C-alpha positions in Angstrom: 96.3 89.9 124.4 94.3 92.5 122.7 92.6 92.1 119.3 91.3 94.9 117.1 89.3 94.5 113.9 88.3 97.0 111.3 86.3 96.7 108.1 86.9 99.6 105.8 84.9 100.0 102.5 86.4 102.8 100.5 85.5 104.5 97.3 86.9 107.4 95.5 87.0 109.3 92.2 89.8 111.5 90.8 88.4 113.9 88.3 91.2 116.1 86.8 90.5 118.5 83.9 93.6 117.9 81.9 94.6 120.1 79.0 96.6 117.9 76.6 97.1 120.4 73.9 95.8 123.9 74.6 94.9 125.6 71.3 96.9 122.9 69.4 95.7 124.1 66.0 96.7 127.5 64.8 93.9 130.0 64.6 93.7 132.2 61.6 94.1 135.8 62.9 92.5 138.6 60.9 95.1 140.8 59.4 93.4 143.9 60.6 95.9 146.6 61.4 96.4 146.9 65.2 95.3 143.3 66.0 96.9 141.9 69.1 97.4 138.1 69.4 97.6 136.8 72.9 100.0 133.9 73.7 98.4 130.6 74.8 98.2 130.1 78.5 98.8 126.4 79.5 97.2 125.4 82.8 98.0 121.7 83.0 99.6 120.2 79.9 100.3 116.8 78.4 98.2 114.7 80.8 100.2 115.7 83.9 99.3 113.2 86.7 97.0 114.2 89.5 99.9 113.3 91.9 101.7 116.4 90.9 98.7 118.5 90.0 97.4 118.3 93.6 100.8 119.2 95.2 102.5 115.7 95.4 105.9 114.7 94.0 107.1 112.2 91.5 110.8 111.3 91.7 111.6 109.4 88.4 114.4 106.9 87.7 116.2 109.7 85.8 116.1 111.9 88.9 117.5 109.1 91.1 120.2 108.3 88.6 121.3 112.0 88.5 121.1 112.6 92.2 122.6 109.3 93.4 121.0 109.9 96.9 122.7 108.4 99.9 119.5 108.7 102.1 116.0 110.0 102.0 117.2 113.5 102.9 119.0 113.7 99.5 116.3 111.8 97.7 113.7 114.6 98.4 116.2 117.5 98.5 114.7 119.1 95.4 111.1 119.0 96.6 109.9 121.8 98.9 106.6 119.9 99.6 108.6 117.2 101.5 110.9 117.8 104.4 113.1 115.2 106.1 113.9 115.5 109.8 116.6 113.7 111.8 120.3 113.3 111.3 121.2 109.6 111.9 119.7 107.1 109.4 117.2 105.4 111.7 115.9 108.8 113.0 114.9 110.2 109.6 111.2 111.0 109.1 109.7 112.4 106.0 106.9 115.0 106.3 104.5 115.8 103.4 103.2 119.3 103.9 103.9 118.8 107.6 102.2 115.4 107.9 104.7 112.9 109.4 105.2 109.6 107.4 103.6 107.4 110.0 100.3 109.2 109.2 100.6 108.2 105.5 100.1 105.0 103.6 103.7 104.0 102.8 104.4 101.0 100.4 107.4 99.5 98.8 106.4 97.7 95.6 102.9 97.7 96.8 103.7 96.1 100.2 102.6 98.3 103.2 105.4 99.4 105.5 105.2 99.6 109.3 104.7 102.9 111.1 107.2 104.3 113.6 108.6 101.6 115.8 109.4 104.0 118.6 108.7 107.7 118.8 112.4 108.7 118.8 113.0 106.6 115.7 112.2 107.2 112.0 109.3 105.6 110.2 111.2 102.8 108.4 114.5 102.0 106.7 114.5 102.8 103.0 117.7 102.4 101.0 117.7 104.7 97.9 120.2 102.5 96.1 117.3 100.0 95.4 114.8 102.6 94.1 113.4 103.0 90.6 110.9 105.8 91.4 108.9 107.4 94.1 105.4 108.8 94.1 104.2 111.0 97.0 100.5 111.8 97.0 99.6 114.8 99.2 96.3 115.1 101.0 93.6 112.4 101.0 95.0 109.7 98.7 93.2 107.5 96.3 91.0 104.7 97.7 93.3 102.0 96.3 96.3 103.5 98.1 95.8 101.1 101.0 94.9 101.5 104.7 95.7 104.8 106.5 95.8 107.0 103.4 93.6 109.8 104.6 96.6 112.2 104.9 98.4 111.0 101.8 100.5 108.1 100.4 104.2 107.4 99.6 104.8 104.7 97.0 108.4 103.4 96.5 109.1 101.2 93.5 112.4 99.2 93.4 114.4 98.3 90.3 114.3 94.9 88.5 116.1 93.1 85.7 113.9 94.3 82.9 114.3 97.9 84.0 118.1 97.6 83.6 118.6 95.4 80.5 118.6 97.1 77.1 117.3 95.5 73.9 119.2 92.4 73.0 120.8 92.0 76.4 120.1 88.8 78.4 122.3 89.5 81.5 124.2 92.3 83.1 125.7 93.7 86.2 126.2 97.0 88.0 128.7 98.3 90.5 128.3 101.6 92.4 130.8 103.4 94.6 130.5 106.8 96.1 132.1 108.9 98.8 131.0 112.1 100.6 132.4 114.1 103.4 130.8 115.2 106.7 128.8 112.1 107.5 128.0 110.8 104.0 130.8 108.3 104.1 131.4 105.4 101.7 128.5 103.8 99.9 128.8 100.7 97.6 126.4 98.5 95.7 126.8 95.4 93.6 124.0 94.0 91.3 123.6 91.1 88.9 120.5 90.5 86.7 119.4 88.6 83.6 116.6 86.9 81.6 116.3 83.4 80.2 113.3 82.3 78.2 110.4 83.4 80.5 112.5 83.8 83.6 114.1 87.0 84.9 116.2 87.5 88.1 117.7 90.4 89.9 119.9 90.5 93.0 121.5 93.6 94.6 123.6 94.1 97.7 124.3 97.5 99.2 126.2 98.9 102.3 127.3 102.2 103.6 129.8 103.2 106.4 131.3 106.4 107.6 131.8 108.8 110.5 129.5 111.1 112.5 128.7 114.5 110.9 129.6 117.9 112.2 127.1 120.8 112.6 127.8 124.3 111.2 129.2 125.2 114.7 131.7 122.4 114.4 130.0 120.1 116.9 130.2 116.4 116.1 126.8 114.8 116.5 127.4 111.4 118.2 125.7 108.3 116.8 125.0 109.7 113.3 127.4 107.7 111.2 125.9 105.8 108.2 125.6 102.1 108.8 123.1 100.6 106.5 123.2 97.2 104.8 120.7 95.7 102.5 119.8 93.1 99.9 117.0 92.9 97.4 116.2 90.0 95.1 113.5 89.4 92.5 112.6 86.3 90.5 110.0 86.5 87.8 108.4 84.1 85.4 106.2 85.0 82.4 104.1 82.3 80.6 101.1 82.5 78.3 100.4 86.2 79.1 100.8 85.8 82.9 103.6 86.9 85.2 104.5 85.7 88.7 107.1 87.5 90.7 108.7 86.5 94.0 110.7 89.2 95.8 112.7 89.5 99.1 113.8 92.8 100.6 116.1 93.2 103.6 117.3 96.4 105.2 119.4 96.8 108.4 120.9 99.8 110.3 123.2 98.5 113.0 125.4 101.0 114.9 125.9 102.8 118.2 123.3 105.5 118.6 122.1 108.0 121.2 118.9 107.0 122.8 116.7 109.9 121.7 118.3 110.5 118.4 115.7 112.8 117.0 116.0 115.3 119.8 119.7 115.9 120.6 118.4 116.1 124.2 121.0 117.9 126.3 123.7 117.3 123.7 123.9 113.7 125.0 127.1 112.0 124.0 126.5 108.4 125.4 125.8 105.9 122.6 124.4 102.4 122.8 124.0 99.5 120.3 120.9 99.8 118.2 119.7 97.5 115.4 116.7 98.3 113.3 115.8 95.7 110.6 113.0 95.1 108.1 112.3 91.9 106.1 109.7 91.5 103.4 108.8 88.5 101.3 106.1 89.1 98.6 104.5 87.2 95.8 102.7 89.0 92.9 100.6 87.9 89.9 99.8 90.2 87.0 98.8 90.0 83.3 101.5 90.7 80.7 99.0 91.7 78.0 95.9 93.0 79.8 92.7 93.9 78.1 90.3 96.8 78.7 88.2 94.7 81.0 90.8 92.3 82.4 93.9 93.9 84.1 94.2 92.0 87.4 96.8 92.1 90.2 97.0 89.7 93.1 99.6 90.2 95.8 100.5 88.5 99.1 103.2 89.5 101.5 104.9 88.6 104.8 107.0 91.2 106.6 108.8 91.6 109.9 110.2 94.8 111.4 112.4 94.7 114.5 113.9 97.3 116.9 116.5 95.9 119.2 118.3 98.0 121.9 119.9 95.4 124.3 121.8 97.2 127.1 120.4 100.5 128.1 119.0 101.4 131.5 118.7 104.6 133.6 118.0 104.8 137.3 116.4 107.6 139.3 115.5 107.7 143.0 116.8 104.2 143.3 114.6 102.6 140.6 114.9 102.0 136.9 112.9 104.4 134.8 114.1 103.3 131.4 115.5 100.2 129.9 116.1 97.7 127.1 113.8 97.5 124.1 112.8 94.6 122.0 110.0 95.4 119.5 108.8 93.1 116.8 106.0 93.4 114.2 104.9 90.5 112.0 102.4 91.2 109.2 100.6 89.0 106.7 98.4 90.6 104.1 97.5 91.0 100.5 95.2 92.6 97.9 93.2 91.6 94.8 92.1 94.1 92.3 91.2 94.6 88.7 91.4 97.8 86.5 88.7 98.4 84.0 89.6 100.8 81.1 86.7 103.0 80.0 86.4 105.7 77.4 87.5 108.6 79.6 89.7 106.8 82.1 89.9 103.7 84.4 88.1 102.2 87.3 90.0 100.0 89.8 88.0 97.8 92.2 89.2 95.2 94.7 89.8 94.2 98.3 92.8 94.3 100.6 93.5 92.9 104.0 96.3 92.4 106.6 96.8 90.8 110.0 99.5 92.2 112.3 101.1 90.7 115.4 103.0 92.9 117.8 105.5 91.8 120.4 106.6 94.6 122.7 109.3 94.3 125.4 109.3 98.0 126.1 111.7 99.1 128.9 112.4 95.5 129.5 113.9 96.1 133.0 110.4 97.2 134.2 107.0 95.7 134.7 104.7 94.5 133.1 107.4 93.1 130.7 106.4 91.5 127.4 103.1 92.5 125.9 101.4 91.1 122.8 98.5 92.3 120.7 97.2 91.8 117.2 95.1 93.7 114.7 93.1 92.6 111.6 91.9 94.9 108.8 89.9 94.2 105.6 88.7 96.7 103.1 86.9 97.0 99.8 87.6 99.9 97.4 86.5 101.4 94.1 88.7 104.1 92.6 87.9 106.0 89.3 90.5 108.0 87.4 89.3 110.1 84.5 90.8 112.7 82.2 88.9 115.3 80.3 90.1 117.8 77.7 89.5 121.3 78.9 89.7 124.0 76.1 90.4 127.5 77.2 89.2 130.0 74.7 91.4 132.9 73.7 90.0 136.1 72.5 91.8 138.5 70.1 91.7 142.0 71.3 91.7 144.8 68.8 93.1 148.2 69.7 
């Protein structure tokens, strides 16, 4: 068994000169004959967030509603800063300005996601049917983005009951059904949600099925059919200005796939059963009516990611060179932070930690067989975000 420990103090400051209303008041222009009035030039307007200002991407709930994406390829199809490689669902990897997702700090509702389980598989399973919004921060991310954020951060936020209920509603439901040709297949979702006194609840099921897609040359890519299933549930309670939320998220992709699905190595046509799953249980505490000096958030989470390939083996020169795979990652972690609102912005300070156990039965037909290791991380961070008005003077030129 191998144990690794890291203590990571982090601090950062985001200083963006934001122009909220460039030349908002009309200037009296001298009525001298021949006077030329230049149009205002807006650099960054209306408090645009530093996520976008520095090259990142924000996919809003309206964007997701309009696009109805079936996978992450369609989710980021409008954003040139982000590319998605891989055809089959489990092979998809997002790249932010060329940096692969396993090099970024990826979270779903604040819970860190595991990196690539195997180098021929994508980074994790994300079902867009559950998403409310996505933020992608390019380059070195903020100090409170979590561990491993030196190259950027991807923050997924899922929907909840209070996001879907309109004023006066106490319960509701949603049914979704879509179909697409050439590998998109049939996708269906069913959700129920409601509120009662201080309680709110949300449960959503989703599944997709279909056939392998064809390339532009008419070649059918084996093992690329959609085969996702998932469920997300959230239960919240608000009392005396406090909120506690318990959430469970499960995603699975279970289908016959080629072994090296991200490479199309030698146009391989043999497929083998492959199941990739993720389970996350989280508990979060927040203030419903925070003050300038008291805006806390405390979160704890348990997650398990599994990669199961049960019956594959290759033999060369009379000996096995490849084999079954059974990979499992168990994580326990959390964070505690408070945001202080100051005159020109906010300062967020806190600590985060996680402990991860790895069980690796890699190429199970070979020695040394099962291997186990664990890592622990703990970090402290301070992150400032400030906005300043920046006035760009405009000169009237007279001919």
